[in-house]
A tleap script that builds the chain and sets N, CA, C and O, in Angstrom:
source leaprc.protein.ff14SB
mol = sequence {
  NMET ASN GLU ILE ALA TRP TYR PRO LYS GLY
  MET ALA ILE PRO THR GLY LEU THR ALA VAL
  TRP LEU LYS PRO GLY THR ARG ILE SER GLU
  GLY VAL TRP LEU SER ALA LEU GLU ASP ARG
  VAL VAL ASN LEU LEU LEU GLU GLU TYR GLU
  GLU ASP GLN MET PRO LEU ALA LYS TRP ALA
  CYS ASN LEU LEU GLU VAL PRO SER PRO ASP
  SER PRO ASP GLN ILE ALA GLN PHE ILE LEU
  LYS GLY ASN LEU GLU LEU GLN THR LEU PHE
  ASN LEU ALA VAL ILE ASP GLN ASP PRO PHE
  VAL GLY THR ALA THR GLN GLU ILE GLY ALA
  LEU ILE ALA MET GLU GLU THR ASN PHE GLN
  LEU TRP VAL GLU LEU ALA ALA SER GLN GLN
  ASN PRO HIE ASN LEU CASP
}
set mol.1.N position { 103.961 80.770 131.218 }
set mol.1.CA position { 104.365 81.866 131.986 }
set mol.1.C position { 104.082 83.179 131.181 }
set mol.1.O position { 104.405 83.278 129.997 }
set mol.2.N position { 103.485 84.148 131.854 }
set mol.2.CA position { 103.149 85.422 131.177 }
set mol.2.C position { 104.442 86.227 130.905 }
set mol.2.O position { 105.458 86.070 131.581 }
set mol.3.N position { 104.345 87.086 129.889 }
set mol.3.CA position { 105.448 87.951 129.621 }
set mol.3.C position { 105.311 89.265 130.359 }
set mol.3.O position { 104.225 89.635 130.804 }
set mol.4.N position { 106.407 89.953 130.480 }
set mol.4.CA position { 106.433 91.222 131.122 }
set mol.4.C position { 106.943 92.267 130.125 }
set mol.4.O position { 107.600 91.935 129.138 }
set mol.5.N position { 106.632 93.519 130.398 }
set mol.5.CA position { 107.079 94.645 129.557 }
set mol.5.C position { 108.464 95.048 130.084 }
set mol.5.O position { 108.665 95.164 131.293 }
set mol.6.N position { 109.433 95.263 129.146 }
set mol.6.CA position { 110.790 95.664 129.511 }
set mol.6.C position { 111.304 96.615 128.425 }
set mol.6.O position { 110.861 96.580 127.277 }
set mol.7.N position { 112.234 97.446 128.820 }
set mol.7.CA position { 112.883 98.323 127.809 }
set mol.7.C position { 114.327 98.489 128.261 }
set mol.7.O position { 114.636 98.354 129.444 }
set mol.8.N position { 115.234 98.793 127.281 }
set mol.8.CA position { 116.641 99.039 127.648 }
set mol.8.C position { 116.799 100.463 128.187 }
set mol.8.O position { 116.716 101.433 127.434 }
set mol.9.N position { 117.027 100.576 129.495 }
set mol.9.CA position { 117.232 101.835 130.160 }
set mol.9.C position { 118.528 102.411 129.706 }
set mol.9.O position { 119.456 101.666 129.389 }
set mol.10.N position { 118.629 103.740 129.662 }
set mol.10.CA position { 119.865 104.410 129.297 }
set mol.10.C position { 120.079 104.637 127.776 }
set mol.10.O position { 121.176 104.916 127.293 }
set mol.11.N position { 118.940 104.494 127.069 }
set mol.11.CA position { 119.003 104.822 125.626 }
set mol.11.C position { 118.207 106.072 125.352 }
set mol.11.O position { 117.068 106.199 125.801 }
set mol.12.N position { 118.800 107.005 124.613 }
set mol.12.CA position { 118.217 108.309 124.334 }
set mol.12.C position { 117.264 108.274 123.165 }
set mol.12.O position { 117.378 109.088 122.249 }
set mol.13.N position { 116.318 107.338 123.177 }
set mol.13.CA position { 115.275 107.281 122.192 }
set mol.13.C position { 113.987 106.909 122.874 }
set mol.13.O position { 114.030 106.360 123.975 }
set mol.14.N position { 112.821 107.183 122.270 }
set mol.14.CA position { 111.566 106.922 122.948 }
set mol.14.C position { 111.384 105.447 123.385 }
set mol.14.O position { 111.792 104.516 122.689 }
set mol.15.N position { 110.775 105.285 124.524 }
set mol.15.CA position { 110.521 103.962 125.075 }
set mol.15.C position { 109.554 103.192 124.202 }
set mol.15.O position { 109.684 101.973 124.098 }
set mol.16.N position { 108.567 103.858 123.554 }
set mol.16.CA position { 107.658 103.177 122.688 }
set mol.16.C position { 108.395 102.532 121.472 }
set mol.16.O position { 107.852 101.609 120.866 }
set mol.17.N position { 109.553 102.973 121.125 }
set mol.17.CA position { 110.353 102.363 120.081 }
set mol.17.C position { 111.158 101.176 120.549 }
set mol.17.O position { 111.468 100.290 119.752 }
set mol.18.N position { 111.506 101.135 121.826 }
set mol.18.CA position { 112.438 100.108 122.292 }
set mol.18.C position { 111.831 99.050 123.199 }
set mol.18.O position { 112.442 98.003 123.414 }
set mol.19.N position { 110.604 99.306 123.754 }
set mol.19.CA position { 109.973 98.356 124.703 }
set mol.19.C position { 109.628 97.053 124.017 }
set mol.19.O position { 109.273 97.007 122.839 }
set mol.20.N position { 109.749 95.970 124.820 }
set mol.20.CA position { 109.471 94.629 124.320 }
set mol.20.C position { 108.798 93.806 125.370 }
set mol.20.O position { 108.718 94.190 126.537 }
set mol.21.N position { 108.309 92.659 124.939 }
set mol.21.CA position { 107.730 91.593 125.823 }
set mol.21.C position { 108.849 90.539 126.068 }
set mol.21.O position { 109.464 90.064 125.113 }
set mol.22.N position { 109.101 90.190 127.306 }
set mol.22.CA position { 110.011 89.159 127.680 }
set mol.22.C position { 109.452 88.277 128.805 }
set mol.22.O position { 108.577 88.699 129.560 }
set mol.23.N position { 109.964 87.065 128.900 }
set mol.23.CA position { 109.603 86.255 130.021 }
set mol.23.C position { 110.317 86.760 131.258 }
set mol.23.O position { 111.475 87.171 131.172 }
set mol.24.N position { 109.646 86.739 132.429 }
set mol.24.CA position { 110.348 87.256 133.632 }
set mol.24.C position { 111.638 86.460 133.907 }
set mol.24.O position { 111.704 85.238 133.778 }
set mol.25.N position { 112.617 87.215 134.279 }
set mol.25.CA position { 113.924 86.570 134.590 }
set mol.25.C position { 114.805 86.257 133.403 }
set mol.25.O position { 115.879 85.678 133.567 }
set mol.26.N position { 114.362 86.638 132.178 }
set mol.26.CA position { 115.186 86.447 130.962 }
set mol.26.C position { 116.477 87.188 131.159 }
set mol.26.O position { 116.476 88.346 131.576 }
set mol.27.N position { 117.622 86.509 130.853 }
set mol.27.CA position { 118.905 87.190 130.884 }
set mol.27.C position { 118.954 88.118 129.695 }
set mol.27.O position { 118.758 87.691 128.557 }
set mol.28.N position { 119.220 89.415 129.959 }
set mol.28.CA position { 119.182 90.393 128.936 }
set mol.28.C position { 120.502 90.436 128.159 }
set mol.28.O position { 121.587 90.367 128.736 }
set mol.29.N position { 120.377 90.550 126.848 }
set mol.29.CA position { 121.467 90.816 125.976 }
set mol.29.C position { 120.927 91.570 124.769 }
set mol.29.O position { 119.720 91.589 124.527 }
set mol.30.N position { 121.802 92.172 124.037 }
set mol.30.CA position { 121.308 92.970 122.869 }
set mol.30.C position { 120.596 92.042 121.883 }
set mol.30.O position { 119.575 92.417 121.307 }
set mol.31.N position { 121.111 90.873 121.693 }
set mol.31.CA position { 120.487 89.887 120.797 }
set mol.31.C position { 119.073 89.476 121.253 }
set mol.31.O position { 118.157 89.394 120.435 }
set mol.32.N position { 118.902 89.218 122.564 }
set mol.32.CA position { 117.606 88.895 123.120 }
set mol.32.C position { 116.657 90.018 122.900 }
set mol.32.O position { 115.521 89.796 122.482 }
set mol.33.N position { 117.085 91.216 123.168 }
set mol.33.CA position { 116.295 92.431 122.980 }
set mol.33.C position { 115.853 92.633 121.493 }
set mol.33.O position { 114.683 92.878 121.201 }
set mol.34.N position { 116.814 92.522 120.609 }
set mol.34.CA position { 116.484 92.715 119.166 }
set mol.34.C position { 115.559 91.644 118.688 }
set mol.34.O position { 114.683 91.929 117.871 }
set mol.35.N position { 115.697 90.438 119.143 }
set mol.35.CA position { 114.773 89.358 118.720 }
set mol.35.C position { 113.376 89.670 119.252 }
set mol.35.O position { 112.402 89.512 118.515 }
set mol.36.N position { 113.249 90.093 120.468 }
set mol.36.CA position { 111.957 90.463 121.011 }
set mol.36.C position { 111.344 91.659 120.335 }
set mol.36.O position { 110.128 91.739 120.165 }
set mol.37.N position { 112.199 92.596 119.949 }
set mol.37.CA position { 111.735 93.789 119.172 }
set mol.37.C position { 111.234 93.376 117.818 }
set mol.37.O position { 110.226 93.903 117.348 }
set mol.38.N position { 111.884 92.478 117.198 }
set mol.38.CA position { 111.400 91.985 115.852 }
set mol.38.C position { 110.038 91.331 116.043 }
set mol.38.O position { 109.130 91.565 115.245 }
set mol.39.N position { 109.874 90.507 117.095 }
set mol.39.CA position { 108.574 89.887 117.323 }
set mol.39.C position { 107.525 90.937 117.573 }
set mol.39.O position { 106.418 90.839 117.045 }
set mol.40.N position { 107.843 91.936 118.363 }
set mol.40.CA position { 106.886 93.001 118.698 }
set mol.40.C position { 106.446 93.741 117.418 }
set mol.40.O position { 105.254 93.999 117.249 }
set mol.41.N position { 107.341 94.072 116.552 }
set mol.41.CA position { 107.016 94.828 115.364 }
set mol.41.C position { 106.132 93.959 114.414 }
set mol.41.O position { 105.142 94.458 113.879 }
set mol.42.N position { 106.476 92.705 114.211 }
set mol.42.CA position { 105.654 91.820 113.403 }
set mol.42.C position { 104.267 91.668 113.976 }
set mol.42.O position { 103.269 91.716 113.256 }
set mol.43.N position { 104.215 91.484 115.283 }
set mol.43.CA position { 102.927 91.317 115.898 }
set mol.43.C position { 102.062 92.593 115.876 }
set mol.43.O position { 100.837 92.527 115.775 }
set mol.44.N position { 102.729 93.747 115.974 }
set mol.44.CA position { 101.996 95.001 115.832 }
set mol.44.C position { 101.303 95.065 114.467 }
set mol.44.O position { 100.131 95.432 114.379 }
set mol.45.N position { 102.004 94.718 113.445 }
set mol.45.CA position { 101.385 94.750 112.092 }
set mol.45.C position { 100.329 93.655 111.899 }
set mol.45.O position { 99.218 93.925 111.442 }
set mol.46.N position { 100.691 92.419 112.252 }
set mol.46.CA position { 99.814 91.272 111.974 }
set mol.46.C position { 98.560 91.281 112.821 }
set mol.46.O position { 97.478 90.951 112.335 }
set mol.47.N position { 98.698 91.665 114.121 }
set mol.47.CA position { 97.561 91.615 115.043 }
set mol.47.C position { 96.674 92.833 114.935 }
set mol.47.O position { 95.461 92.719 115.113 }
set mol.48.N position { 97.226 93.981 114.653 }
set mol.48.CA position { 96.438 95.206 114.659 }
set mol.48.C position { 95.736 95.386 113.324 }
set mol.48.O position { 94.666 95.992 113.260 }
set mol.49.N position { 96.324 94.868 112.266 }
set mol.49.CA position { 95.727 95.060 110.963 }
set mol.49.C position { 95.526 93.751 110.254 }
set mol.49.O position { 96.427 93.252 109.581 }
set mol.50.N position { 94.344 93.193 110.403 }
set mol.50.CA position { 94.019 91.904 109.812 }
set mol.50.C position { 93.940 91.984 108.319 }
set mol.50.O position { 94.259 91.010 107.637 }
set mol.51.N position { 93.534 93.093 107.789 }
set mol.51.CA position { 93.492 93.296 106.349 }
set mol.51.C position { 94.438 94.428 105.925 }
set mol.51.O position { 94.839 95.244 106.754 }
set mol.52.N position { 94.771 94.473 104.708 }
set mol.52.CA position { 95.591 95.542 104.163 }
set mol.52.C position { 96.945 95.628 104.842 }
set mol.52.O position { 97.446 96.724 105.094 }
set mol.53.N position { 97.516 94.529 105.128 }
set mol.53.CA position { 98.867 94.536 105.746 }
set mol.53.C position { 99.959 94.927 104.825 }
set mol.53.O position { 100.873 95.645 105.229 }
set mol.54.N position { 99.907 94.480 103.582 }
set mol.54.CA position { 100.975 94.751 102.637 }
set mol.54.C position { 101.082 96.240 102.302 }
set mol.54.O position { 102.203 96.746 102.257 }
set mol.55.N position { 100.021 96.953 102.069 }
set mol.55.CA position { 100.160 98.426 101.857 }
set mol.55.C position { 100.789 99.103 103.054 }
set mol.55.O position { 101.585 100.027 102.882 }
set mol.56.N position { 100.456 98.673 104.271 }
set mol.56.CA position { 101.018 99.288 105.451 }
set mol.56.C position { 102.523 98.932 105.608 }
set mol.56.O position { 103.350 99.762 105.988 }
set mol.57.N position { 102.818 97.679 105.299 }
set mol.57.CA position { 104.226 97.260 105.295 }
set mol.57.C position { 105.044 98.022 104.243 }
set mol.57.O position { 106.183 98.405 104.509 }
set mol.58.N position { 104.495 98.236 103.101 }
set mol.58.CA position { 105.180 99.031 102.052 }
set mol.58.C position { 105.295 100.478 102.475 }
set mol.58.O position { 106.344 101.080 102.248 }
set mol.59.N position { 104.302 101.057 103.062 }
set mol.59.CA position { 104.395 102.448 103.562 }
set mol.59.C position { 105.540 102.559 104.576 }
set mol.59.O position { 106.326 103.505 104.529 }
set mol.60.N position { 105.631 101.558 105.519 }
set mol.60.CA position { 106.623 101.598 106.576 }
set mol.60.C position { 108.012 101.461 105.952 }
set mol.60.O position { 108.935 102.169 106.354 }
set mol.61.N position { 108.169 100.608 105.025 }
set mol.61.CA position { 109.493 100.480 104.319 }
set mol.61.C position { 109.850 101.698 103.571 }
set mol.61.O position { 111.010 102.111 103.593 }
set mol.62.N position { 108.917 102.302 102.906 }
set mol.62.CA position { 109.167 103.540 102.152 }
set mol.62.C position { 109.577 104.658 103.113 }
set mol.62.O position { 110.525 105.393 102.838 }
set mol.63.N position { 108.876 104.787 104.221 }
set mol.63.CA position { 109.192 105.828 105.226 }
set mol.63.C position { 110.589 105.640 105.794 }
set mol.63.O position { 111.338 106.599 105.981 }
set mol.64.N position { 110.925 104.367 106.066 }
set mol.64.CA position { 112.225 104.063 106.649 }
set mol.64.C position { 113.334 103.863 105.560 }
set mol.64.O position { 114.480 103.540 105.872 }
set mol.65.N position { 112.956 104.062 104.330 }
set mol.65.CA position { 113.901 103.997 103.209 }
set mol.65.C position { 114.648 102.646 103.156 }
set mol.65.O position { 115.875 102.589 103.068 }
set mol.66.N position { 113.843 101.555 103.215 }
set mol.66.CA position { 114.396 100.219 103.044 }
set mol.66.C position { 113.523 99.462 102.046 }
set mol.66.O position { 112.382 99.868 101.829 }
set mol.67.N position { 113.995 98.400 101.440 }
set mol.67.CA position { 113.182 97.641 100.486 }
set mol.67.C position { 111.947 97.033 101.147 }
set mol.67.O position { 111.936 96.790 102.353 }
set mol.68.N position { 110.904 96.787 100.344 }
set mol.68.CA position { 109.675 96.222 100.876 }
set mol.68.C position { 109.716 94.681 100.903 }
set mol.68.O position { 110.279 94.062 100.000 }
set mol.69.N position { 109.140 94.089 101.901 }
set mol.69.CA position { 109.149 92.592 101.950 }
set mol.69.C position { 108.107 92.009 100.968 }
set mol.69.O position { 107.238 92.717 100.459 }
set mol.70.N position { 108.230 90.726 100.731 }
set mol.70.CA position { 107.280 89.986 99.869 }
set mol.70.C position { 106.038 89.622 100.644 }
set mol.70.O position { 104.982 89.405 100.049 }
set mol.71.N position { 106.138 89.549 101.974 }
set mol.71.CA position { 104.985 89.245 102.812 }
set mol.71.C position { 105.087 90.039 104.121 }
set mol.71.O position { 106.188 90.350 104.576 }
set mol.72.N position { 103.929 90.366 104.725 }
set mol.72.CA position { 103.967 91.152 105.996 }
set mol.72.C position { 104.721 90.585 107.101 }
set mol.72.O position { 105.299 91.328 107.895 }
set mol.73.N position { 104.758 89.228 107.215 }
set mol.73.CA position { 105.471 88.583 108.344 }
set mol.73.C position { 106.989 88.752 108.243 }
set mol.73.O position { 107.713 88.388 109.171 }
set mol.74.N position { 107.472 89.293 107.140 }
set mol.74.CA position { 108.915 89.565 106.964 }
set mol.74.C position { 109.273 91.018 107.349 }
set mol.74.O position { 110.429 91.419 107.217 }
set mol.75.N position { 108.338 91.769 107.800 }
set mol.75.CA position { 108.546 93.196 108.023 }
set mol.75.C position { 109.751 93.513 108.902 }
set mol.75.O position { 110.506 94.445 108.623 }
set mol.76.N position { 109.925 92.736 109.958 }
set mol.76.CA position { 111.082 92.992 110.868 }
set mol.76.C position { 112.425 92.783 110.212 }
set mol.76.O position { 113.389 93.469 110.555 }
set mol.77.N position { 112.518 91.839 109.261 }
set mol.77.CA position { 113.715 91.591 108.520 }
set mol.77.C position { 114.120 92.825 107.771 }
set mol.77.O position { 115.315 93.073 107.612 }
set mol.78.N position { 113.168 93.621 107.299 }
set mol.78.CA position { 113.497 94.777 106.464 }
set mol.78.C position { 113.640 96.050 107.314 }
set mol.78.O position { 114.602 96.792 107.116 }
set mol.79.N position { 112.743 96.326 108.232 }
set mol.79.CA position { 112.824 97.600 108.966 }
set mol.79.C position { 113.730 97.557 110.186 }
set mol.79.O position { 114.096 98.608 110.713 }
set mol.80.N position { 114.104 96.353 110.653 }
set mol.80.CA position { 115.078 96.261 111.762 }
set mol.80.C position { 116.378 95.658 111.344 }
set mol.80.O position { 117.411 96.328 111.352 }
set mol.81.N position { 116.347 94.385 110.974 }
set mol.81.CA position { 117.593 93.694 110.648 }
set mol.81.C position { 118.275 94.300 109.468 }
set mol.81.O position { 119.497 94.450 109.466 }
set mol.82.N position { 117.517 94.655 108.459 }
set mol.82.CA position { 118.049 95.200 107.197 }
set mol.82.C position { 118.237 96.697 107.170 }
set mol.82.O position { 118.540 97.263 106.120 }
set mol.83.N position { 118.064 97.339 108.288 }
set mol.83.CA position { 118.074 98.781 108.372 }
set mol.83.C position { 119.314 99.239 109.136 }
set mol.83.O position { 119.297 99.403 110.356 }
set mol.84.N position { 120.373 99.437 108.387 }
set mol.84.CA position { 121.649 99.788 109.041 }
set mol.84.C position { 121.555 101.114 109.764 }
set mol.84.O position { 122.186 101.302 110.804 }
set mol.85.N position { 120.759 102.053 109.215 }
set mol.85.CA position { 120.606 103.325 109.865 }
set mol.85.C position { 119.936 103.187 111.235 }
set mol.85.O position { 120.339 103.853 112.189 }
set mol.86.N position { 118.931 102.341 111.338 }
set mol.86.CA position { 118.247 102.190 112.628 }
set mol.86.C position { 119.136 101.374 113.576 }
set mol.86.O position { 119.157 101.661 114.772 }
set mol.87.N position { 119.853 100.389 113.091 }
set mol.87.CA position { 120.794 99.644 113.942 }
set mol.87.C position { 121.858 100.626 114.518 }
set mol.87.O position { 122.187 100.563 115.702 }
set mol.88.N position { 122.372 101.508 113.679 }
set mol.88.CA position { 123.350 102.460 114.113 }
set mol.88.C position { 122.759 103.420 115.217 }
set mol.88.O position { 123.389 103.754 116.220 }
set mol.89.N position { 121.549 103.801 114.932 }
set mol.89.CA position { 120.839 104.701 115.865 }
set mol.89.C position { 120.750 104.031 117.213 }
set mol.89.O position { 121.011 104.679 118.226 }
set mol.90.N position { 120.385 102.738 117.275 }
set mol.90.CA position { 120.263 101.998 118.521 }
set mol.90.C position { 121.583 101.964 119.239 }
set mol.90.O position { 121.646 102.182 120.449 }
set mol.91.N position { 122.660 101.687 118.489 }
set mol.91.CA position { 124.003 101.662 119.097 }
set mol.91.C position { 124.460 102.990 119.638 }
set mol.91.O position { 125.067 103.053 120.707 }
set mol.92.N position { 124.182 104.040 118.924 }
set mol.92.CA position { 124.584 105.413 119.343 }
set mol.92.C position { 123.674 105.949 120.428 }
set mol.92.O position { 124.053 106.907 121.101 }
set mol.93.N position { 122.516 105.396 120.634 }
set mol.93.CA position { 121.567 105.952 121.598 }
set mol.93.C position { 121.957 105.596 123.051 }
set mol.93.O position { 121.415 106.175 123.993 }
set mol.94.N position { 122.870 104.671 123.225 }
set mol.94.CA position { 123.256 104.341 124.565 }
set mol.94.C position { 124.061 105.480 125.178 }
set mol.94.O position { 125.167 105.760 124.715 }
set mol.95.N position { 123.540 106.137 126.198 }
set mol.95.CA position { 124.181 107.344 126.688 }
set mol.95.C position { 124.780 107.211 128.058 }
set mol.95.O position { 125.641 108.007 128.432 }
set mol.96.N position { 124.354 106.232 128.817 }
set mol.96.CA position { 124.802 106.183 130.186 }
set mol.96.C position { 125.563 104.944 130.511 }
set mol.96.O position { 126.764 104.997 130.775 }
set mol.97.N position { 124.880 103.815 130.497 }
set mol.97.CA position { 125.524 102.558 130.823 }
set mol.97.C position { 124.962 101.504 129.903 }
set mol.97.O position { 123.979 101.725 129.196 }
set mol.98.N position { 125.595 100.370 129.924 }
set mol.98.CA position { 125.141 99.249 129.059 }
set mol.98.C position { 123.727 98.835 129.492 }
set mol.98.O position { 123.563 98.341 130.608 }
set mol.99.N position { 122.684 99.024 128.633 }
set mol.99.CA position { 121.338 98.693 129.021 }
set mol.99.C position { 121.013 97.200 128.927 }
set mol.99.O position { 119.915 96.783 129.297 }
set mol.100.N position { 121.947 96.403 128.441 }
set mol.100.CA position { 121.692 95.001 128.173 }
set mol.100.C position { 122.427 94.152 129.232 }
set mol.100.O position { 123.282 93.341 128.879 }
set mol.101.N position { 122.114 94.325 130.476 }
set mol.101.CA position { 122.712 93.564 131.542 }
set mol.101.C position { 121.576 93.131 132.506 }
set mol.101.O position { 120.506 93.739 132.551 }
set mol.102.N position { 121.849 92.081 133.254 }
set mol.102.CA position { 120.899 91.630 134.293 }
set mol.102.C position { 119.758 90.783 133.692 }
set mol.102.O position { 119.872 90.193 132.618 }
set mol.103.N position { 118.671 90.765 134.444 }
set mol.103.CA position { 117.545 89.997 133.995 }
set mol.103.C position { 116.312 90.871 133.877 }
set mol.103.O position { 116.218 91.938 134.484 }
set mol.104.N position { 115.382 90.397 133.089 }
set mol.104.CA position { 114.176 91.191 132.831 }
set mol.104.C position { 113.246 91.233 134.002 }
set mol.104.O position { 112.877 90.212 134.583 }
set mol.105.N position { 112.872 92.465 134.338 }
set mol.105.CA position { 111.838 92.681 135.411 }
set mol.105.C position { 110.824 93.604 134.789 }
set mol.105.O position { 111.141 94.359 133.870 }
set mol.106.N position { 109.592 93.546 135.289 }
set mol.106.CA position { 108.505 94.397 134.789 }
set mol.106.C position { 108.860 95.882 134.901 }
set mol.106.O position { 109.284 96.360 135.953 }
set mol.107.N position { 108.676 96.583 133.805 }
set mol.107.CA position { 108.898 98.009 133.773 }
set mol.107.C position { 107.568 98.699 133.377 }
set mol.107.O position { 107.131 98.571 132.233 }
set mol.108.N position { 106.945 99.407 134.287 }
set mol.108.CA position { 105.666 100.036 134.066 }
set mol.108.C position { 105.728 101.026 132.870 }
set mol.108.O position { 104.784 101.122 132.085 }
set mol.109.N position { 106.870 101.763 132.752 }
set mol.109.CA position { 107.036 102.714 131.645 }
set mol.109.C position { 106.968 102.028 130.322 }
set mol.109.O position { 106.392 102.554 129.369 }
set mol.110.N position { 107.569 100.815 130.246 }
set mol.110.CA position { 107.515 100.036 128.984 }
set mol.110.C position { 106.088 99.573 128.689 }
set mol.110.O position { 105.631 99.637 127.548 }
set mol.111.N position { 105.398 99.112 129.715 }
set mol.111.CA position { 104.002 98.660 129.511 }
set mol.111.C position { 103.132 99.800 129.000 }
set mol.111.O position { 102.370 99.613 128.051 }
set mol.112.N position { 103.230 100.950 129.596 }
set mol.112.CA position { 102.451 102.116 129.148 }
set mol.112.C position { 102.840 102.493 127.739 }
set mol.112.O position { 101.963 102.748 126.913 }
set mol.113.N position { 104.142 102.540 127.432 }
set mol.113.CA position { 104.569 102.909 126.076 }
set mol.113.C position { 104.067 101.913 125.044 }
set mol.113.O position { 103.659 102.318 123.956 }
set mol.114.N position { 104.083 100.623 125.353 }
set mol.114.CA position { 103.581 99.673 124.364 }
set mol.114.C position { 102.077 99.752 124.203 }
set mol.114.O position { 101.570 99.545 123.101 }
set mol.115.N position { 101.354 100.042 125.262 }
set mol.115.CA position { 99.892 100.211 125.127 }
set mol.115.C position { 99.559 101.399 124.265 }
set mol.115.O position { 98.530 101.401 123.590 }
set mol.116.N position { 100.389 102.393 124.268 }
set mol.116.CA position { 100.143 103.630 123.541 }
set mol.116.C position { 100.690 103.618 122.139 }
set mol.116.O position { 100.427 104.551 121.380 }
set mol.117.N position { 101.457 102.582 121.751 }
set mol.117.CA position { 102.173 102.595 120.423 }
set mol.117.C position { 101.643 101.504 119.540 }
set mol.117.O position { 101.796 100.318 119.830 }
set mol.118.N position { 101.022 101.907 118.465 }
set mol.118.CA position { 100.601 100.932 117.447 }
set mol.118.C position { 101.675 100.907 116.351 }
set mol.118.O position { 102.695 101.590 116.443 }
set mol.119.N position { 101.414 100.092 115.300 }
set mol.119.CA position { 102.416 99.886 114.268 }
set mol.119.C position { 102.782 101.189 113.560 }
set mol.119.O position { 103.963 101.477 113.368 }
set mol.120.N position { 101.815 101.950 113.186 }
set mol.120.CA position { 102.030 103.188 112.484 }
set mol.120.C position { 102.884 104.128 113.346 }
set mol.120.O position { 103.856 104.703 112.857 }
set mol.121.N position { 102.519 104.286 114.644 }
set mol.121.CA position { 103.251 105.193 115.503 }
set mol.121.C position { 104.728 104.661 115.711 }
set mol.121.O position { 105.676 105.446 115.753 }
set mol.122.N position { 104.877 103.330 115.836 }
set mol.122.CA position { 106.214 102.783 115.966 }
set mol.122.C position { 107.048 103.172 114.754 }
set mol.122.O position { 108.174 103.647 114.903 }
set mol.123.N position { 106.518 102.979 113.582 }
set mol.123.CA position { 107.291 103.344 112.332 }
set mol.123.C position { 107.597 104.832 112.320 }
set mol.123.O position { 108.729 105.226 112.038 }
set mol.124.N position { 106.586 105.683 112.629 }
set mol.124.CA position { 106.860 107.127 112.673 }
set mol.124.C position { 107.914 107.503 113.721 }
set mol.124.O position { 108.729 108.396 113.488 }
set mol.125.N position { 107.900 106.837 114.850 }
set mol.125.CA position { 108.953 107.110 115.826 }
set mol.125.C position { 110.341 106.671 115.320 }
set mol.125.O position { 111.336 107.361 115.544 }
set mol.126.N position { 110.392 105.567 114.666 }
set mol.126.CA position { 111.649 105.039 114.064 }
set mol.126.C position { 112.139 106.047 113.037 }
set mol.126.O position { 113.308 106.433 113.033 }
set mol.127.N position { 111.216 106.472 112.157 }
set mol.127.CA position { 111.614 107.397 111.097 }
set mol.127.C position { 112.079 108.755 111.628 }
set mol.127.O position { 113.033 109.344 111.120 }
set mol.128.N position { 111.377 109.240 112.671 }
set mol.128.CA position { 111.774 110.523 113.224 }
set mol.128.C position { 113.152 110.451 113.888 }
set mol.128.O position { 113.868 111.452 113.909 }
set mol.129.N position { 113.533 109.309 114.423 }
set mol.129.CA position { 114.800 109.115 115.050 }
set mol.129.C position { 115.861 108.963 113.995 }
set mol.129.O position { 116.949 109.523 114.135 }
set mol.130.N position { 115.582 108.223 112.941 }
set mol.130.CA position { 116.529 108.072 111.881 }
set mol.130.C position { 116.906 109.336 111.154 }
set mol.130.O position { 118.070 109.597 110.851 }
set mol.131.N position { 115.869 110.113 110.886 }
set mol.131.CA position { 115.976 111.344 110.150 }
set mol.131.C position { 114.884 112.293 110.638 }
set mol.131.O position { 113.737 112.149 110.216 }
set mol.132.N position { 115.179 113.222 111.477 }
set mol.132.CA position { 114.136 114.132 112.020 }
set mol.132.C position { 113.370 114.856 110.951 }
set mol.132.O position { 112.296 115.379 111.249 }
set mol.133.N position { 113.845 114.926 109.718 }
set mol.133.CA position { 113.133 115.646 108.692 }
set mol.133.C position { 112.190 114.694 107.908 }
set mol.133.O position { 111.446 115.173 107.052 }
set mol.134.N position { 112.193 113.368 108.170 }
set mol.134.CA position { 111.339 112.454 107.519 }
set mol.134.C position { 109.875 112.802 107.630 }
set mol.134.O position { 109.094 112.550 106.713 }
set mol.135.N position { 109.504 113.385 108.761 }
set mol.135.CA position { 108.030 113.554 109.026 }
set mol.135.C position { 107.588 115.021 108.813 }
set mol.135.O position { 106.468 115.385 109.170 }
set mol.136.N position { 108.444 115.837 108.247 }
set mol.136.CA position { 108.042 117.172 107.981 }
set mol.136.C position { 106.919 117.312 106.943 }
set mol.136.O position { 106.495 118.427 106.639 }
savepdb mol mol.pdb
quit
């Protein structure tokens, strides 16, 4: 079964940062979303950059002010799971209603955002949300 693009509506952060791939009809929860986001971040790094992944992973961790992984496939552990500042940002970004209810349906805005967001842009978006002065 093909995956669809989905994002948590009602969060005051860029869709390119939050959009993920899910199977149609997946029951949405924050855990399901975070797991899919981890997969997306790892895939962005590993699929877009066949060579020189470690320097890019180290750059990302430096920009997000977290320790660097020993291997590129651990990047999500460091910049998502191990990043309390980004986790807090996600929790505080919910402005309207709980975005983690219902089942996954295709969201064109998520698809467009993911097509326009590579690994470097994703990291820069995350850094700008964590600390608006990071990119000055």
